[in-house]
Structures are given as structure tokens and as C-alpha cells.
C-alpha positions as CSV (number, residue, x, y, z in Angstrom):
1,D,-0.1,-0.3,0.1
2,L,2.6,2.6,-0.9
3,T,1.9,6.0,-3.1
4,W,4.7,7.5,-4.8
5,S,5.0,12.0,-5.8
6,L,7.3,14.2,-7.3
7,D,7.3,18.2,-6.5
8,D,8.7,20.7,-8.7
9,A,11.7,21.0,-6.6
10,G,12.2,17.2,-7.5
11,T,11.8,15.4,-4.9
12,L,10.1,11.8,-4.5
13,T,8.4,10.7,-1.2
14,I,7.9,7.3,-0.8
15,S,4.7,6.7,1.8
16,G,2.3,4.5,3.3
17,T,2.5,1.5,4.7
18,G,4.3,-2.2,4.2
19,G,7.8,-3.4,1.5
20,M,8.1,-1.9,-2.0
21,D,8.4,-4.3,-4.7
22,N,11.3,-5.5,-6.3
23,Y,11.8,-3.8,-10.3
24,D,14.1,-4.3,-13.0
25,Y,15.4,-2.1,-15.4
26,Q,14.1,-3.6,-18.1
27,Y,10.4,-5.5,-18.1
28,N,9.3,-4.4,-14.4
29,T,10.8,-0.6,-13.4
30,S,9.7,0.9,-10.7
31,P,6.2,3.3,-11.2
32,W,8.8,6.4,-11.2
33,Y,11.2,5.3,-13.5
34,S,9.7,7.5,-16.0
35,V,11.0,10.5,-14.2
36,K,14.0,9.2,-13.2
37,S,15.7,12.0,-14.4
38,S,14.0,14.3,-12.8
39,V,14.3,13.4,-9.2
40,K,16.9,14.9,-7.1
41,T,16.1,13.8,-3.5
42,V,14.4,10.6,-2.1
43,K,12.2,10.8,0.8
44,I,11.4,7.5,2.4
45,E,8.8,7.9,5.2
46,S,7.7,6.0,8.4
47,G,6.0,2.6,7.5
48,V,7.4,1.9,4.6
49,T,9.9,-1.8,5.3
50,N,11.9,-2.1,2.8
51,I,14.0,-0.5,-0.9
52,G,12.7,-3.0,-4.3
53,S,16.1,-3.6,-6.6
54,T,16.9,-1.4,-8.6
55,A,14.1,1.1,-7.3
56,F,16.1,4.2,-8.0
57,Y,17.9,2.6,-11.3
58,N,19.9,5.4,-13.1
59,C,18.3,7.7,-11.2
60,S,21.6,10.1,-12.3
61,N,20.4,13.3,-10.5
62,L,19.7,11.8,-7.8
63,A,22.1,13.9,-4.6
64,S,20.6,12.7,-1.3
65,I,17.9,9.9,0.2
66,D,16.1,10.5,3.2
67,I,15.2,6.7,4.7
68,S,12.8,6.4,7.9
69,N,13.9,3.9,10.2
70,S,11.3,1.8,9.0
71,V,13.0,0.4,6.3
72,T,15.0,-2.5,7.3
73,S,16.6,-4.1,4.2
74,I,17.2,-2.5,0.6
75,G,17.0,-4.8,-2.7
76,T,20.0,-5.9,-4.6
77,A,21.2,-2.8,-7.1
78,A,18.2,-0.2,-5.2
79,F,20.3,2.8,-6.3
80,C,22.3,1.4,-9.2
81,S,23.9,3.9,-11.3
82,C,23.6,7.0,-9.4
83,S,25.6,9.0,-10.4
84,S,25.2,12.5,-8.3
85,L,24.7,10.2,-5.5
86,T,27.8,10.8,-3.0
């Protein structure tokens, strides 16, 4: 039961309760994949329990992440090819 929104400043917010699906970069991309170049910040709110595999794959402008302590696991390659992430 997760939802996402992207504001004009480039903040992608994931909210709701439960786990994020696992994705891949070819056939089962994340719901925000089409706007990935606009994502500058990711905020994972309280209630989200995991970050799915390749969830933020190739978000090349992603520079910062705020992950709630309700997240207990991060999937394989969740932030792969996020070249602006320090």
C-alpha cells in the first residue's frame, strides 16, 4: 500500500505502509522510472519497510536520500547508476 509523488523541486516521496516491490531495469521498472531524470531527492517516509531491488536505478540526478528507520532492508542495486549520489 505505497504511493509516490514527485514535487517541482525534484523530491520523490514514497509513503504508506508495507514493502516496496522489487523491480528490474527492463521489464518491471519502478512506477517513477519515466520521471527518473527529474528526481533529485528521495524521501522514504515512516511505514515503508523495505526498498525494492533497482528501485532507483539510473536516477542520475539523485543527490540525497532520507530513509525512515522503518526501512529494514534495501534490495540489490537499489541505487545502481545513481551517479550524483555521494
